[in-house]
N, C-alpha and C positions, 0 to 999 in steps of 0.2 A: 400665367394663369390661363383662363379660357378666352376664346375670341369674343364671347358675349360681353365681357367687361371692358374690352380694350378701348372702344370709343369713349367710354366714361372716364377711363384712366388717362387717356390722352387729353380730354377736355380739362380734367382736374390739374394735369401737369401745366397746361397753358395758363389756367387761372392762377395757380400759385406763382408762376413767374410774372404774369402781368400785374398782380395785386402786391407782389413783393411781400408775401406773408411770412417774413422771416425776422431775424433779430435786427433791431434798429438801434444800435449803440454808438453811432458815428465812428465805427471802427470797420473800415472796408475789409480788412483781412478776416476778421471774425465773421462778418456778414457773408463773405464769399464761401468760407468753410461751412457755415451752417446751411446755406443755400445748396451747396453741392452735396452735403450730407443728406438733406431731405429729398433732393431731386433724384438721387441715386437709388432710392427705394422703389419698390414695385408699385407702391400706392394701391395695394389691393383692397385694404379696408375702406379707404376713401372712395375708391372706384366702385366698390360694391354699394356703398351708401348712395353715391350719385346715381348709379344705375336703378336702384330700387325706387328712389324718389322720382326720378324721371319716368319710370314705368307706370306711375299712378296718373301721369298727365295733368296733375293739379298743382305741382309746386312751382313757385317762382324760380327761374333759372339761377339767379344770383344767390338765392338762399340755398339751393342745392349744392353749388360749388363752395359756398362758405362753410357749410356743415362738413363737406368732404375734406376741405382744407383743415378745419378744426380737429378732425379725427386724425389726420396724418400728422399734425404738430404734436398731438398726444402720443402717437406711436413713436415718433422720433425721440421725444423726451424719455419714454420708457426704455428705448434701446440704448440711449446714452447711459442711463443709470445701470442697466443690465450689464453692459460691457465693463463698467467700473467694478461692480460687485462680483462679477464672474472672472475678472482679470483677463478679459478677452482683448487681444490687441489688434485683431483684424475684424472688420465689418465691411461686408460687400466687396471683398477683395482689396480693400485699402486699410490703412491704419485707422483704428477706432478714433472717435473725436477727441477723447482725453489723451490719447497717444499723439495725435497731431498737435494738440495744444501744448503737451509736454515738450515736444520737439521744438516748438516756437519759443517757449519760455525757458528751455534748457533745464527745467526742473519738473520732475514727475508729479510732486504734490501739487504744484501750481496748475498743471494741466488738468488734474482731477477736480481741483476747486472751480476752475473756470468752466469746465464741462458741466458740473452740477449746477452752476449758476444759469448756464444756457438751458439745461433741462427744465429748471424751475420756470424760467421765462417762457418757454414754449408751452408748458402746461397752463400757465396764466393766459397766454395769448390764445390758446385754444378756447378758453372759456369767454374771453372778450369777444372772439369772432362769433361764437354761438349767440351772444347777446345782441348782435347787430342785424339778425335776419329780419326781414320785413313782416313775416308772419308773427306779430307780436304776441298774440294770445297763447301760442304754444311754447313760448320761451320758458316760463316757469316749469312746466312739465318736462320739457326736454332737459333743461339744466339739472333738475332734480334726478332724472333717469340717468343722464351721463354721469353725474357725480357718483351715483350708487355703483355703476359699472367700473368706473375708474378706481374707486376705493377697492373693488373686488381684485383688480389687478395687483394693488399693493399688498392685499392679503395674500394673494397667490404667490407673489414674489417672496413674501416673508416665510411662507411654508416651504417654498422651494429651497431657500437657503438653510432653514432650520433642518429639513429632512437630510440635506446633503452633509450636514455636520453632526448628525445624531446617529449613534451606532446601532441602529435598528432599521428594518425594512418596513416602510409604511404599507398600510393595507390597500387593496384595490380601491376601496371607497375613499380613502384619504387622498390618493393620487388623483382619482377621478374629480374630487372637489377642487383640488389644486388646479387641474386643467380647466375646469369650468371657470374658476376665478381668473386665472392668468391668461387664458386663450379665448374661451367662449365670450367672455364679458365684452371685450372691445373689438374683437375680430368679427363676430357675428351678432351678438346681442345689440350692440349700439346700431349697426347699419340696418338690421331688420326691424327693431322696435322703434327706431326713429321715424321709419315710414309709417308704422302703425299709429304712433302718437300724432303725427302731423295730419293723418286721415281720421283721427278720433275713432278708431276701430273699437268694437266691444271688448270688454275685459276678458271674456272667454277666448276671443281670438288672440289677444295679447298673450295669454297664458300658453296657448298652443305654440305661438311663435317663439316664446321664451324657451319652451321645451326643445323646439327644433334647434334654436341657437346653441343651447347648452350641449346637446348631443353632437351637433355639427363640430363644435370646438374640440370635444374629446376625440371624435373621429379624425379630425384634422391632425391633432397632436399624436394620436396613436399611429396614424399613417406615417408621420415623420419619424417616430421611434422605430417603426418597422423598416423604413428605408435605411436608417442608420445601421440597423442590424443585418438586414437581408438584401439591401440594395446594391446596385452597381455603382461603384465610386466613379468610374469613367463617365457613365451616363449622367450622374447627378452633379458631378464636379465637387462633391463633398466626400471627405474621408469616411469610410465605414468604421464601425466599432468605436467612434470617438466617444460615444456616451458611455461605453464600458470603460474606456481608457480614463475618462474623467469621473468614473464611479457615480454617474447620475442615476438617481433612484426614479426611474420612469415607470410608466404603467406596465411596460413589458417586464420589468424587474418584479413588480408586485404580483402580476399575473403568473410569472414563472415560479415565484416563491410559493404561491398558494396552490399551484398545480403539481409542482416537482415532487419527486420521491424524497424520502428523508436524506439520502446520501447527496442528492442534488441541492436540497435545501441547505445542507451544511456547507457545500461549496460556495453557494451564493452568500450565505452569512459571513463566512470567512473573508470573502472578497470585499463585499460592500460595507462591512462593519469593522474592517481592520484597515487602518490608513496605510500600513506597510505592505499589505498583500499586492502583488503585481502579476499574478498568474492569470492572464487573460484567456489563454487557450482553453482551460477547463470551463470557464464561464461561457465562452462561445459554444462549446459542446452542449452545455445545458440548454441554451437557447435554440439549438438546432435539433434537440431531441424531439421526437414525434409528438409526444403528449403535450409539451409546452407550446410548440408551434401550433398545434391543433386548437388549443384553448385561445390563443391570441387571435387566430383566424376566426374562431366562433364569436369572440367579443366584437370583432370588426363587423361581422355580418349581422350581429344583433343590433348594433348601433345603426347600421344602414337601414334595417327593417323597421326599427322604431321611427326613424326620421321619415321614411316613406309612408308609413301609417299616418303620421301626423300631417304630411303633405296632402294626403288623400281626404283628410277631414273637410267636410263641406264648409267649415268656417275659416279655412285657410284661404287667404286672398289669392286669386289667380296670378297676379304679378309676382307674388312670392314663389309660387309653385313653378312658374316658367323660368325663374332665375335659379332657384335652389336645386331643381332637378339635374340640369346639366352640370352644376357646380358639384353636386354630390357624385355624379358619374366621374367627374375629373379627379376628385380627391381620392376616391376608392381605387381608381386605376392608375394614378399617376406614378411615375418612376423616378421623378426628380423633385 
């Protein structure tokens, strides 16, 4: 991520280890696997939350790290579930947790069942941590807001799975809503609005921050989509065109379909709506056509402009501006 967040991420990593915020089932093997799984993450969401709370200069330090840890436990739970639903066998360069547990039990089904139990545990543990902060008066508001956002993640995942198995291409609006639910909600909304709730900021300010968080999540995911399509696999360490290979109906696909000529739309429909079609080369050509790429770039620029306009609003807190501005620059220009 960016250097600005690194001290917060390092502090959160230390807190997680010292407080042992993991699974406690009197099973050292499972506990070690879960600990390694969580600690191998980038801790970006929790790190952003920790940084924003610390930047106010008003938060209790233990509360700050408790909330950061709670968010990371939720993140790990969602990733465990995602890997099972998407049948992904690799996570962070190692076997996914359900695969590790399948190898231990010598039964794939048992590995999945155990991993789902751990994901449930981590989600409940996240809520338990939130309820232990010393700032008692904000717990009801925080708990309500977190639950709303975490429910949005479930809704986003539901539509992600549904769209991938439906023989139609979703609209730009539908995919944007999916991105807001699945990415914006807990990657940006929870960190940014948790800071606003603990400071008891005006509702108008919270609305501005919610808009920033939603747009930020869409921009973050759109940049990911573009790197998968136009990025350098050697620089990113990730294979290009994997989204095409897996026929993921991303925002790029919806933008391309709404922008492309009729002949190109036919190519897109035949590929993404036909489970037997494997002609990737013609799809790649559509995405590299000038009009489609131009529309994608314009969408990215429009999102950035909207975020910058909201950041310049007099109601936006300075600590949010000083954090989000360099983060925005990083996301727009990143190559990995």
